C-alpha positions in Angstrom: -17.0 24.3 -11.5 -20.2 21.7 -10.5 -22.8 24.6 -10.8 -24.3 25.1 -7.6 -27.5 24.6 -8.8 -27.5 21.1 -10.3 -30.9 20.7 -11.7 -30.7 18.3 -14.6 -26.8 18.2 -15.6 -26.5 16.3 -19.7 -23.9 13.5 -19.9 -20.8 16.0 -21.2 -22.1 18.5 -17.9 -21.8 15.4 -15.9 -18.1 14.4 -17.2 -17.2 17.6 -16.3 -18.1 18.0 -13.3 -16.5 15.0 -12.6 -13.2 16.2 -14.3 -13.2 19.8 -11.9 -14.3 17.5 -8.9 -11.4 14.8 -9.4 -8.7 18.3 -9.4 -10.4 19.2 -6.5 -9.9 16.3 -4.5 -6.9 16.0 -5.9 -5.1 18.9 -4.7 -6.5 18.4 -1.5 -4.9 15.4 -1.2 -1.7 16.7 -2.1 -1.4 19.0 0.1 -2.0 16.9 3.2 0.3 14.3 1.7 3.6 16.1 2.3 5.1 19.8 2.6 3.7 22.2 0.4 7.6 22.6 -1.7 9.1 25.9 -2.4 8.2 26.1 -6.5 4.4 25.4 -5.1 4.5 28.2 -2.7 6.1 30.7 -4.9 3.2 29.3 -7.8 0.6 30.2 -5.4 2.0 33.6 -4.5 2.2 34.1 -8.3 -1.4 33.6 -8.7 -1.7 30.2 -9.6 -4.3 29.7 -6.7 -7.1 32.4 -7.4 -8.3 30.1 -9.9 -9.3 27.3 -8.3 -10.8 29.2 -5.5 -12.3 31.2 -7.1 -14.3 28.4 -8.8 -15.1 26.9 -4.8 -16.0 30.4 -4.2 -18.9 30.8 -7.6 -20.5 27.1 -5.6 -20.8 28.9 -2.0 -17.6 27.9 -0.5 -16.6 32.2 -0.4 -15.8 32.3 3.2 -13.5 28.8 3.7 -11.8 29.7 -0.1 -11.3 33.6 0.9 -9.8 32.9 4.3 -7.6 29.8 3.0 -6.4 32.8 0.1 -6.0 34.8 2.7 -3.6 32.6 4.8 -1.6 32.2 2.3 -1.0 35.7 1.3 -0.1 36.2 5.0 2.8 34.7 3.6 4.2 36.8 1.4 6.8 39.3 2.9 7.6 36.1 5.5 11.4 34.7 4.6 12.0 31.0 3.7 8.0 31.3 4.2 8.4 27.5 2.9 9.7 26.4 5.7 7.9 28.6 8.1 4.3 26.9 6.5 6.5 23.3 6.6 7.3 23.7 10.6 3.3 24.0 11.0 2.7 21.4 9.2 4.8 19.3 11.5 3.0 20.6 14.1 -0.3 20.2 13.2 0.1 16.7 11.2 3.5 14.7 12.6 3.1 15.3 16.4 1.7 13.0 18.8 -2.7 12.9 19.3 -2.8 15.2 22.1 -0.7 18.1 20.8 -1.5 18.0 16.7 -4.5 16.8 15.0 -3.0 13.6 12.8 -4.9 13.1 9.8 -5.4 9.5 10.5 -9.4 8.0 10.7 -8.2 5.6 13.2 -6.9 8.7 15.8 -11.0 9.5 15.6 -13.0 6.6 15.1 -13.4 3.2 16.8 -12.9 2.3 20.4 -9.1 2.3 20.7 -8.7 5.1 18.8 -4.9 4.8 17.6 -2.5 4.1 15.3 -3.9 1.2 13.3 -6.8 0.7 14.3 -9.7 -0.5 12.7 -10.4 2.0 10.0 -7.1 1.8 8.9 -7.6 -1.8 8.1 -10.7 -1.4 6.2 -9.5 1.3 4.3 -6.6 -1.5 3.4 -9.0 -4.1 2.8 -11.3 -1.6 0.5 -7.9 -0.9 -1.6 -7.5 -4.2 -1.8 -10.6 -5.3 -3.0 -10.6 -2.1 -5.7 -7.4 -3.4 -6.9 -5.8 -0.1 -5.1 -2.2 0.1 -4.2 -0.7 2.6 -1.6 2.2 4.7 -3.6 5.7 3.1 -2.3 7.2 6.4 -1.8 4.4 7.0 0.7 4.8 5.3 4.1 1.7 6.4 5.9 -0.9 4.0 7.2 -3.8 3.2 4.9 -5.9 5.1 6.7 -3.9 8.8 6.6 -6.5 11.9 4.8 -4.3 12.1 1.8 -5.1 8.8 0.8 -9.5 8.7 0.9 -9.2 11.8 -0.8 -6.8 9.6 -3.6 -9.3 7.3 -3.6 -12.2 9.7 -4.6 -9.8 10.7 -7.5 -10.1 7.3 -8.7 -13.7 6.9 -8.5 -14.7 9.7 -9.7 -11.8 8.8 -12.9 -13.6 6.0 -13.4 -17.3 7.7 -13.6 -16.1 10.0 -15.8 -14.0 8.0 -18.4 -16.9 5.1 -18.5 -19.0 7.4 -20.9 -22.1 6.3 -18.8 -22.9 8.4 -15.9 -25.9 6.2 -13.8 -27.6 7.2 -10.4 -24.7 4.0 -9.2 -21.9 6.4 -9.9 -22.8 8.9 -7.5 -24.2 7.1 -4.9 -20.5 4.6 -4.8 -19.0 8.1 -4.2 -21.3 9.2 -1.6 -21.4 6.5 -0.1 -17.2 6.0 0.1 -17.8 10.0 1.2 -19.7 9.2 4.1 -18.4 5.8 5.4 -15.1 6.5 5.0 -14.4 10.8 5.5 -17.3 11.7 7.4 -17.4 9.3 10.7 -14.1 11.8 11.7 -13.6 14.8 9.3 -15.5 17.1 11.4 -13.6 16.2 14.4 -10.0 16.1 12.4 -11.2 19.4 11.4 -12.2 21.0 14.9 -8.8 19.4 16.1 -7.0 21.6 13.6 -8.5 24.9 14.7 -7.5 24.2 18.3 -3.5 23.5 17.3 -1.5 26.7 17.9 0.1 27.2 14.2 2.2 30.4 13.4 -0.3 31.0 10.0 -3.3 30.2 9.6 -2.8 28.1 6.4 -4.1 24.6 8.0 -6.6 24.8 9.9 -8.2 27.1 6.5 -7.3 24.2 4.5 -9.4 21.9 7.0 -12.3 24.1 7.1 -12.6 24.6 3.1 -12.1 20.5 2.8 -14.8 20.3 5.1 -17.5 22.6 3.4 -16.1 21.0 -0.5 -17.1 17.5 1.3 -20.2 18.3 2.8 -21.5 20.0 -0.5 -19.7 17.7 -2.9 -22.2 14.5 -0.9 -25.0 16.6 -1.2 -24.3 17.0 -5.0 -23.8 13.3 -4.7 -27.6 12.1 -3.6 -29.1 14.3 -5.7 -27.2 13.1 -8.6 -28.3 9.5 -7.1 -31.6 10.3 -7.2 -32.1 9.3 -10.8 -33.2 11.9 -12.8 -30.2 14.3 -12.6 -28.5 13.2 -15.6 -30.2 14.0 -19.0 
């Protein structure tokens, strides 16, 4: 996991940080894209989630990481836990904007704050300009939270495979976070805390996501100063 004390990174350390960050963004994206499969929940209960959350704790995100771990722990003795968690997923993310916390930027930004608003159009244009396409099986508007997180994975992977870490790469990623996510993510997270769920998994997940994105943006801004990569 990327170090909390960024200092000056070597090219190899920057690439390692990219790989770790991409894995975390990909993990978040998968959790917002669809309900958690029973097999994945079983793996979490067997300890698969521990390493990732310990890594997040190591960069100063102890409180939100521990909250999420406790939320998953609360499912251990629940019969058909994956179905119960799927019900929470639907309640939070698939209901109307008043009852749930819809994961679309258009619901929190722009004048109308409705489906397929300005944010969706901007994101669709960005994807086209970046030669990125939505997966056919993912039948959601382009401004879905999972898509923003998946785009971050692509941006990070491009920086990692280039072999030439530059401040521009960090600046591009920081700009995408600022323009694409930070204008509405906190509002989405607040809404997640207000929705009544049986378990704390999705409210806790949202809190951890915001904390991670805020810290990652700070990390990228430091990198973009130009003297953080040796």
